[in-house]
C-alpha positions as a Python dict, from the first residue, in 0.01 Angstrom:
ca = {
    (1, 'M'): (0, 0, 0),
    (2, 'A'): (142, 328, -113),
    (3, 'T'): (272, 592, 179),
    (4, 'L'): (91, 860, 138),
    (5, 'S'): (221, 1249, 189),
    (6, 'K'): (73, 1447, 473),
    (7, 'S'): (-51, 1681, 157),
    (8, 'H'): (-343, 1431, 134),
    (9, 'P'): (-687, 1633, 169),
    (10, 'S'): (-856, 1717, 483),
    (11, 'F'): (-1180, 1569, 560),
    (12, 'A'): (-1501, 1640, 689),
    (13, 'V'): (-1865, 1479, 809),
    (14, 'D'): (-2181, 1626, 854),
    (15, 'I'): (-2465, 1468, 971),
    (16, 'F'): (-2823, 1571, 883),
    (17, 'Q'): (-3122, 1436, 1006),
    (18, 'N'): (-3403, 1428, 1260),
    (19, 'E'): (-3321, 1255, 1517),
    (20, 'Y'): (-3647, 1242, 1717),
    (21, 'L'): (-3909, 925, 1650),
    (22, 'A'): (-4212, 857, 1787),
    (23, 'D'): (-4312, 589, 2037),
    (24, 'G'): (-4224, 243, 1907),
    (25, 'A'): (-4049, 370, 1577),
    (26, 'R'): (-3728, 203, 1467),
    (27, 'E'): (-3593, 326, 1141),
    (28, 'V'): (-3335, 640, 1192),
    (29, 'S'): (-3201, 782, 881),
    (30, 'A'): (-2925, 989, 783),
    (31, 'I'): (-2779, 1174, 526),
    (32, 'V'): (-2384, 1207, 603),
    (33, 'T'): (-2222, 1485, 370),
    (34, 'V'): (-1834, 1376, 330),
    (35, 'T'): (-1600, 1673, 231),
    (36, 'A'): (-1234, 1665, 151),
    (37, 'T'): (-1078, 1962, 82),
    (38, 'G'): (-707, 2106, 85),
    (39, 'G'): (-508, 1833, -27),
    (40, 'G'): (-199, 1820, -271),
    (41, 'T'): (-110, 1552, -458),
    (42, 'A'): (-103, 1218, -291),
    (43, 'A'): (312, 1142, -337),
    (44, 'R'): (466, 785, -252),
    (45, 'S'): (801, 810, -1),
    (46, 'A'): (959, 546, -139),
    (47, 'T'): (1134, 458, -461),
    (48, 'P'): (1033, 212, -741),
    (49, 'A'): (1091, -105, -700),
    (50, 'D'): (1206, -155, -1079),
    (51, 'G'): (1433, 147, -1059),
    (52, 'G'): (1183, 398, -1268),
    (53, 'T'): (1091, 721, -1180),
    (54, 'A'): (888, 739, -849),
    (55, 'A'): (486, 785, -974),
    (56, 'D'): (198, 911, -780),
    (57, 'A'): (-91, 770, -989),
    (58, 'A'): (-129, 516, -1261),
    (59, 'V'): (-350, 536, -1567),
    (60, 'V'): (-451, 259, -1811),
    (61, 'I'): (-648, 384, -2123),
    (62, 'M'): (-871, 92, -2275),
    (63, 'V'): (-959, 179, -2662),
    (64, 'D'): (-1207, -58, -2794),
    (65, 'C'): (-1079, -161, -3120),
    (66, 'S'): (-1351, -461, -3254),
    (67, 'G'): (-1447, -413, -3560),
    (68, 'S'): (-1757, -197, -3530),
    (69, 'M'): (-1505, 96, -3473),
    (70, 'D'): (-1468, 159, -3817),
    (71, 'Y'): (-1799, 189, -3890),
    (72, 'P'): (-1796, 461, -3967),
    (73, 'S'): (-1446, 534, -3998),
    (74, 'E'): (-1422, 865, -3829),
    (75, 'K'): (-1493, 665, -3516),
    (76, 'M'): (-1161, 525, -3525),
    (77, 'R'): (-1013, 847, -3567),
    (78, 'N'): (-1214, 996, -3323),
    (79, 'A'): (-1105, 756, -3054),
    (80, 'R'): (-750, 797, -3155),
    (81, 'E'): (-770, 1194, -3099),
    (82, 'A'): (-936, 1150, -2793),
    (83, 'T'): (-691, 914, -2684),
    (84, 'A'): (-425, 1170, -2741),
    (85, 'K'): (-616, 1401, -2594),
    (86, 'A'): (-633, 1217, -2227),
    (87, 'I'): (-272, 1160, -2281),
    (88, 'D'): (-173, 1516, -2323),
    (89, 'T'): (-360, 1581, -2000),
    (90, 'L'): (-167, 1359, -1829),
    (91, 'R'): (67, 1553, -1579),
    (92, 'D'): (444, 1462, -1538),
    (93, 'G'): (525, 1187, -1342),
    (94, 'V'): (199, 955, -1362),
    (95, 'A'): (255, 584, -1446),
    (96, 'F'): (45, 502, -1796),
    (97, 'A'): (-61, 255, -2065),
    (98, 'V'): (-285, 235, -2356),
    (99, 'V'): (-457, -94, -2441),
    (100, 'A'): (-604, -176, -2740),
    (101, 'G'): (-984, -362, -2663),
    (102, 'T'): (-1081, -680, -2902),
    (103, 'H'): (-1158, -1015, -2806),
    (104, 'E'): (-818, -1001, -2674),
    (105, 'A'): (-586, -727, -2495),
    (106, 'T'): (-315, -580, -2690),
    (107, 'E'): (-73, -300, -2468),
    (108, 'I'): (28, -65, -2754),
    (109, 'Y'): (223, 153, -2532),
    (110, 'P'): (441, 115, -2399),
    (111, 'D'): (456, -244, -2518),
    (112, 'N'): (671, -376, -2265),
    (113, 'G'): (407, -562, -2003),
    (114, 'G'): (465, -236, -1777),
    (115, 'L'): (366, 135, -1725),
    (116, 'A'): (546, 409, -1882),
    (117, 'V'): (576, 730, -1675),
    (118, 'A'): (453, 1078, -1800),
    (119, 'S'): (700, 1327, -1975),
    (120, 'E'): (728, 1517, -2271),
    (121, 'D'): (927, 1245, -2460),
    (122, 'T'): (717, 953, -2344),
    (123, 'R'): (385, 1153, -2413),
    (124, 'T'): (511, 1197, -2796),
    (125, 'Q'): (609, 855, -2793),
    (126, 'A'): (244, 711, -2671),
    (127, 'K'): (72, 953, -2945),
    (128, 'Q'): (310, 786, -3219),
    (129, 'A'): (180, 440, -3072),
    (130, 'L'): (-193, 562, -3126),
    (131, 'R'): (-150, 470, -3517),
    (132, 'K'): (-143, 95, -3386),
    (133, 'L'): (-526, 160, -3302),
    (134, 'K'): (-683, -32, -3585),
    (135, 'A'): (-1062, -189, -3584),
    (136, 'S'): (-1074, -567, -3642),
    (137, 'G'): (-1200, -845, -3406),
    (138, 'G'): (-1450, -868, -3155),
    (139, 'T'): (-1564, -748, -2789),
    (140, 'A'): (-1447, -960, -2405),
    (141, 'I'): (-1431, -667, -2192),
    (142, 'S'): (-1279, -930, -1948),
    (143, 'T'): (-961, -911, -2141),
    (144, 'W'): (-924, -540, -2115),
    (145, 'L'): (-983, -543, -1729),
    (146, 'T'): (-727, -859, -1676),
    (147, 'M'): (-451, -643, -1902),
    (148, 'A'): (-512, -325, -1665),
    (149, 'D'): (-500, -569, -1351),
    (150, 'K'): (-145, -705, -1469),
    (151, 'L'): (9, -362, -1576),
    (152, 'F'): (-92, -225, -1259),
    (153, 'A'): (21, -478, -1072),
    (154, 'R'): (363, -382, -1181),
    (155, 'R'): (347, -110, -984),
    (156, 'A'): (250, -223, -676),
    (157, 'D'): (363, 104, -502),
    (158, 'I'): (113, 347, -673),
    (159, 'A'): (-202, 373, -441),
    (160, 'I'): (-387, 574, -683),
    (161, 'R'): (-483, 321, -982),
    (162, 'H'): (-750, 457, -1253),
    (163, 'G'): (-873, 301, -1576),
    (164, 'I'): (-1080, 464, -1871),
    (165, 'L'): (-1281, 217, -2097),
    (166, 'L'): (-1436, 337, -2398),
    (167, 'T'): (-1674, 85, -2630),
    (168, 'D'): (-1897, 129, -2903),
    (169, 'G'): (-2081, -219, -2903),
    (170, 'R'): (-2212, -506, -2629),
    (171, 'N'): (-1990, -766, -2480),
    (172, 'E'): (-2076, -1009, -2735),
    (173, 'H'): (-1752, -1227, -2744),
    (174, 'E'): (-1778, -1402, -2386),
    (175, 'K'): (-2018, -1529, -2150),
    (176, 'P'): (-2182, -1290, -1845),
    (177, 'A'): (-2037, -1491, -1602),
    (178, 'D'): (-1677, -1439, -1747),
    (179, 'L'): (-1720, -1053, -1719),
    (180, 'Q'): (-1835, -1133, -1375),
    (181, 'R'): (-1591, -1334, -1249),
    (182, 'V'): (-1327, -1062, -1348),
    (183, 'L'): (-1502, -812, -1192),
    (184, 'D'): (-1542, -969, -895),
    (185, 'K'): (-1148, -1046, -929),
    (186, 'V'): (-1060, -669, -954),
    (187, 'S'): (-1293, -457, -738),
    (188, 'G'): (-1107, -256, -489),
    (189, 'R'): (-817, -253, -705),
    (190, 'F'): (-832, 1, -926),
    (191, 'T'): (-1140, 221, -1055),
    (192, 'V'): (-1267, 287, -1385),
    (193, 'D'): (-1495, 544, -1561),
    (194, 'C'): (-1678, 385, -1888),
    (195, 'R'): (-1782, 539, -2172),
    (196, 'G'): (-2019, 459, -2447),
    (197, 'V'): (-1992, 597, -2764),
    (198, 'G'): (-2269, 580, -3030),
    (199, 'T'): (-2614, 394, -2939),
    (200, 'D'): (-2492, -3, -3018),
    (201, 'W'): (-2370, -37, -2630),
    (202, 'E'): (-2597, -150, -2290),
    (203, 'V'): (-2622, 101, -2050),
    (204, 'A'): (-2686, -175, -1809),
    (205, 'E'): (-2354, -378, -1890),
    (206, 'L'): (-2150, -71, -1856),
    (207, 'R'): (-2346, 60, -1560),
    (208, 'K'): (-2259, -300, -1401),
    (209, 'I'): (-1862, -211, -1455),
    (210, 'A'): (-1854, 122, -1361),
    (211, 'S'): (-2049, 53, -1055),
    (212, 'T'): (-1811, -261, -973),
    (213, 'L'): (-1513, -67, -1038),
    (214, 'L'): (-1635, 289, -813),
    (215, 'G'): (-1578, 464, -1170),
    (216, 'T'): (-1843, 679, -1371),
    (217, 'V'): (-2039, 590, -1699),
    (218, 'D'): (-2187, 815, -1949),
    (219, 'I'): (-2264, 815, -2339),
    (220, 'V'): (-2081, 1025, -2595),
    (221, 'A'): (-2359, 1010, -2867),
    (222, 'E'): (-2150, 1113, -3124),
    (223, 'S'): (-1758, 1053, -3147),
    (224, 'S'): (-1671, 1403, -3216),
    (225, 'G'): (-1752, 1431, -2881),
    (226, 'L'): (-1510, 1190, -2721),
    (227, 'A'): (-1162, 1434, -2732),
    (228, 'E'): (-1306, 1712, -2490),
    (229, 'D'): (-1524, 1412, -2262),
    (230, 'F'): (-1173, 1207, -2241),
    (231, 'R'): (-996, 1522, -2183),
    (232, 'T'): (-1168, 1591, -1876),
    (233, 'M'): (-1243, 1291, -1754),
    (234, 'M'): (-822, 1229, -1758),
    (235, 'Q'): (-852, 1602, -1545),
    (236, 'N'): (-1081, 1424, -1344),
    (237, 'A'): (-828, 1125, -1286),
    (238, 'M'): (-552, 1359, -1208),
    (239, 'G'): (-716, 1517, -944),
    (240, 'K'): (-725, 1231, -703),
    (241, 'Q'): (-511, 1258, -434),
    (242, 'I'): (-599, 968, -183),
    (243, 'A'): (-773, 616, -285),
    (244, 'D'): (-923, 342, -94),
    (245, 'V'): (-1129, 567, 202),
    (246, 'A'): (-1411, 354, 305),
    (247, 'L'): (-1726, 476, 539),
    (248, 'R'): (-1722, 294, 824),
    (249, 'V'): (-2085, 210, 993),
    (250, 'W'): (-2060, 130, 1390),
    (251, 'T'): (-2404, 23, 1524),
    (252, 'P'): (-2488, -69, 1848),
    (253, 'A'): (-2609, -367, 1973),
    (254, 'N'): (-2953, -562, 1821),
    (255, 'A'): (-2915, -243, 1558),
    (256, 'V'): (-2909, -342, 1193),
    (257, 'V'): (-2804, -106, 851),
    (258, 'K'): (-3071, -127, 610),
    (259, 'Y'): (-2891, 46, 328),
    (260, 'V'): (-2597, 256, 225),
    (261, 'K'): (-2635, 438, -51),
    (262, 'Q'): (-2420, 723, -225),
    (263, 'V'): (-2642, 989, -340),
    (264, 'A'): (-2469, 1275, -470),
    (265, 'P'): (-2355, 1342, -702),
    (266, 'A'): (-2469, 988, -788),
    (267, 'V'): (-2703, 757, -676),
    (268, 'E'): (-2479, 416, -598),
    (269, 'D'): (-2602, 162, -375),
    (270, 'L'): (-2329, 9, -152),
    (271, 'T'): (-2496, -190, 67),
    (272, 'E'): (-2391, -542, -31),
    (273, 'R'): (-2054, -407, -108),
    (274, 'R'): (-2022, -418, 274),
    (275, 'A'): (-1691, -579, 478),
    (276, 'E'): (-1651, -626, 845),
    (277, 'A'): (-1424, -448, 996),
    (278, 'G'): (-1492, -529, 1351),
    (279, 'P'): (-1718, -586, 1655),
    (280, 'R'): (-2066, -420, 1467),
    (281, 'A'): (-1912, -237, 1248),
    (282, 'G'): (-1871, -233, 843),
    (283, 'D'): (-1692, -57, 580),
    (284, 'Y'): (-1817, 38, 246),
    (285, 'P'): (-1601, 131, -15),
    (286, 'T'): (-1597, 509, -155),
    (287, 'G'): (-1264, 492, -408),
    (288, 'S'): (-1079, 793, -452),
    (289, 'W'): (-1117, 1154, -365),
    (290, 'G'): (-972, 1458, -462),
    (291, 'D'): (-1100, 1817, -364),
    (292, 'E'): (-1455, 1745, -339),
    (293, 'S'): (-1816, 1649, -172),
    (294, 'R'): (-2015, 1337, -156),
    (295, 'D'): (-2353, 1263, 20),
    (296, 'Y'): (-2458, 903, 161),
    (297, 'H'): (-2777, 824, 271),
    (298, 'V'): (-2764, 564, 579),
    (299, 'C'): (-3003, 429, 730),
    (300, 'V'): (-3012, 193, 1033),
    (301, 'E'): (-3298, -12, 1230),
    (302, 'V'): (-3217, 9, 1610),
    (303, 'P'): (-3464, -130, 1893),
    (304, 'S'): (-3749, 55, 1971),
    (305, 'A'): (-3684, 224, 2328),
    (306, 'A'): (-4009, 418, 2557),
    (307, 'V'): (-4055, 790, 2519),
    (308, 'G'): (-3763, 1011, 2661),
    (309, 'N'): (-3462, 743, 2598),
    (310, 'E'): (-3173, 895, 2386),
    (311, 'M'): (-2915, 643, 2207),
    (312, 'L'): (-2608, 661, 1936),
    (313, 'A'): (-2828, 477, 1660),
    (314, 'A'): (-2485, 492, 1470),
    (315, 'R'): (-2113, 649, 1441),
    (316, 'I'): (-1977, 706, 1091),
    (317, 'S'): (-1627, 727, 1034),
    (318, 'L'): (-1389, 791, 719),
    (319, 'V'): (-1111, 559, 761),
    (320, 'L'): (-788, 534, 515),
    (321, 'P'): (-574, 163, 568),
    (322, 'R'): (-267, 196, 673),
    (323, 'A'): (59, 19, 576),
    (324, 'D'): (84, -179, 886),
    (325, 'G'): (-312, -320, 890),
    (326, 'T'): (-426, -19, 1074),
    (327, 'V'): (-664, 220, 981),
    (328, 'E'): (-620, 599, 1031),
    (329, 'V'): (-955, 780, 1094),
    (330, 'L'): (-998, 1082, 875),
    (331, 'S'): (-1345, 1221, 1010),
    (332, 'Q'): (-1636, 1152, 1221),
    (333, 'G'): (-1997, 1191, 1299),
    (334, 'L'): (-2272, 1053, 1514),
    (335, 'V'): (-2670, 941, 1414),
    (336, 'K'): (-2829, 989, 1720),
    (337, 'A'): (-3225, 843, 1792),
    (338, 'I'): (-3432, 1028, 2058),
    (339, 'W'): (-3813, 883, 2110),
    (340, 'T'): (-4050, 1155, 2183),
    (341, 'D'): (-4485, 1143, 2227),
    (342, 'D'): (-4448, 1527, 2061),
    (343, 'L'): (-4633, 1476, 1722),
    (344, 'A'): (-4445, 1751, 1553),
    (345, 'S'): (-4110, 1666, 1648),
    (346, 'S'): (-4135, 1282, 1532),
    (347, 'T'): (-4301, 1361, 1193),
    (348, 'R'): (-4036, 1652, 1045),
    (349, 'I'): (-3883, 1505, 780),
    (350, 'S'): (-3530, 1585, 757),
    (351, 'P'): (-3478, 1819, 431),
    (352, 'Q'): (-3168, 1633, 298),
    (353, 'V'): (-3335, 1298, 406),
    (354, 'A'): (-3646, 1386, 193),
    (355, 'H'): (-3438, 1502, -87),
    (356, 'Y'): (-3195, 1238, -161),
    (357, 'T'): (-3521, 998, -94),
    (358, 'G'): (-3678, 1194, -405),
    (359, 'Q'): (-3357, 1146, -630),
    (360, 'A'): (-3320, 823, -545),
    (361, 'E'): (-3664, 750, -700),
    (362, 'L'): (-3608, 1017, -973),
    (363, 'A'): (-3354, 778, -1082),
    (364, 'E'): (-3568, 431, -1024),
    (365, 'S'): (-3844, 571, -1168),
    (366, 'I'): (-3683, 671, -1507),
    (367, 'Q'): (-3505, 308, -1543),
    (368, 'E'): (-3841, 123, -1521),
    (369, 'G'): (-4032, 381, -1728),
    (370, 'L'): (-3796, 347, -2012),
    (371, 'E'): (-3786, -62, -1930),
    (372, 'A'): (-4157, -62, -1978),
    (373, 'H'): (-4127, 117, -2268),
    (374, 'R'): (-3905, -139, -2455),
    (375, 'A'): (-4138, -395, -2313),
    (376, 'G'): (-4446, -233, -2471),
    (377, 'D'): (-4618, -137, -2210),
    (378, 'L'): (-4694, 248, -2279),
    (379, 'D'): (-4933, 339, -1958),
    (380, 'R'): (-4667, 182, -1686),
    (381, 'A'): (-4370, 374, -1926),
    (382, 'T'): (-4614, 722, -1904),
    (383, 'A'): (-4671, 629, -1527),
    (384, 'K'): (-4328, 613, -1437),
    (385, 'L'): (-4178, 902, -1658),
    (386, 'G'): (-4434, 1131, -1573),
    (387, 'A'): (-4374, 1031, -1164),
    (388, 'A'): (-3965, 1115, -1265),
    (389, 'V'): (-4117, 1452, -1440),
    (390, 'R'): (-4291, 1519, -1142),
    (391, 'I'): (-4002, 1476, -871),
    (392, 'A'): (-3724, 1612, -1115),
    (393, 'H'): (-3932, 1964, -1140),
    (394, 'R'): (-4027, 1973, -719),
    (395, 'T'): (-3656, 1894, -695),
    (396, 'G'): (-3463, 2110, -903),
    (397, 'N'): (-3310, 1882, -1105),
    (398, 'D'): (-3315, 2093, -1425),
    (399, 'G'): (-3015, 1856, -1622),
    (400, 'T'): (-3270, 1505, -1580),
    (401, 'F'): (-3578, 1740, -1641),
    (402, 'K'): (-3446, 1850, -1953),
    (403, 'L'): (-3327, 1479, -2098),
    (404, 'L'): (-3702, 1379, -1970),
    (405, 'Q'): (-3835, 1665, -2239),
    (406, 'K'): (-3672, 1502, -2498),
    (407, 'V'): (-3860, 1163, -2439),
    (408, 'V'): (-4178, 1311, -2349),
    (409, 'D'): (-4394, 1586, -2402),
    (410, 'V'): (-4431, 1761, -2044),
    (411, 'V'): (-4841, 1860, -2023),
    (412, 'D'): (-4829, 1973, -1625),
    (413, 'P'): (-4488, 1925, -1468),
    (414, 'K'): (-4633, 1972, -1137),
    (415, 'E'): (-4883, 1690, -1135),
    (416, 'G'): (-4613, 1452, -1387),
    (417, 'T'): (-4867, 1481, -1659),
    (418, 'V'): (-4648, 1334, -1961),
    (419, 'R'): (-4744, 1239, -2333),
    (420, 'F'): (-4472, 1005, -2512),
    (421, 'R'): (-4306, 1178, -2804),
    (422, 'K'): (-4294, 992, -3158),
    (423, 'N'): (-3978, 941, -3319),
    (424, 'V'): (-3760, 962, -2974),
    (425, 'S'): (-3420, 907, -3127),
    (426, 'E'): (-3208, 603, -2945),
    (427, 'A'): (-2989, 834, -2850),
    (428, 'D'): (-3195, 1064, -2674),
    (429, 'S'): (-3347, 745, -2502),
    (430, 'M'): (-2997, 573, -2419),
    (431, 'T'): (-2845, 976, -2229),
    (432, 'L'): (-3157, 955, -2021),
    (433, 'E'): (-3116, 622, -1922),
    (434, 'T'): (-2713, 662, -1878),
    (435, 'R'): (-2786, 1023, -1686),
    (436, 'S'): (-3079, 895, -1499),
    (437, 'T'): (-2846, 827, -1144),
    (438, 'K'): (-2669, 1195, -1166),
    (439, 'T'): (-2882, 1396, -884),
    (440, 'V'): (-2874, 1781, -732),
    (441, 'R'): (-2731, 1867, -404),
    (442, 'V'): (-3013, 1980, -138),
    (443, 'K'): (-3060, 2376, -223),
    (444, 'K'): (-2868, 2572, 39),
}
């Protein structure tokens, strides 16, 4: 495990909840806002085992080179240009590689089974090597991820490991179980941002990869937009300063964690990702951090108590594993429960909890609505997308509201009255589905 400098971000935890419960109530919900600020670049303290230049982060760019990338021909050209833009955005000292992905994976730079270290010379060499990116063959994404894992393993001294994965089609040349097996194997070793270009790929497939590997997923409907998207992705990757941070939730005896979800900047259910961390404590992975803020919804079921009783329902900590097997507590917050017979207190809903419950419902309504539409159930599709319009309007999620307007005609946003538009493009439908989990923060 890497040794990080003292310049990693400072973390703060803020808890938002209504701590008052009615007599007999057992469920406690809280929004946990985690903010990282003031970090410099995370750096290793040791010299690489292979004698190379010290690196503070590693990036592997995986580019789909299957035969479909040649239809139309500018798609492959735009992918090369986008990769070149990403390479230009690498800061000096970052370890990197470029992988061509088909039904197998081929390292095209540095083509030595390892990672190069970014400098003016290696960036130039890498961009020249992009001529080797040519469309042919099939698609087996597990081989790409396996190659990335092998390359990252050559630099075990580097903590921040990030992949960028571009594809234009479905993962047709392997069984879903093959991909799942590799995802299970590499989970926790590196993060991956996924991008689908065009409309011939599956949203659910890429979302599973990004979700498992704690990255993002998005659509680039026109390949001409790849260069700017890749530049932005790489900029974000270069901003990461600390890796392997976990949200640790401790609960008292007889209390149970019902769920833990990231709710901003996107909805991501972490409940099943729990790793036991001692008596009555579990760790939920959050991945890599730069200077940023995220919100999490933690729901705990506690034993019921009599009016007037108060208890600690959960202790929320941000923890970072150390090389010696211990953990550093970066910040901490408390979730409380107080039983009352005051109706006004016990029925008040925390604005933060209410807002993010709505954002999760928004994402679910969009996904279920589009699935119903594909299945030919127009009534259910209209009802679900109508509900999505109503929630987006109420919560001020203007970005999602605009995407919904490309799929449905909004008659009454307040009531969620909509009609499906005729001749909705596949790109608009996929964009709505892909970005359905993006949320907006609570208005101050």
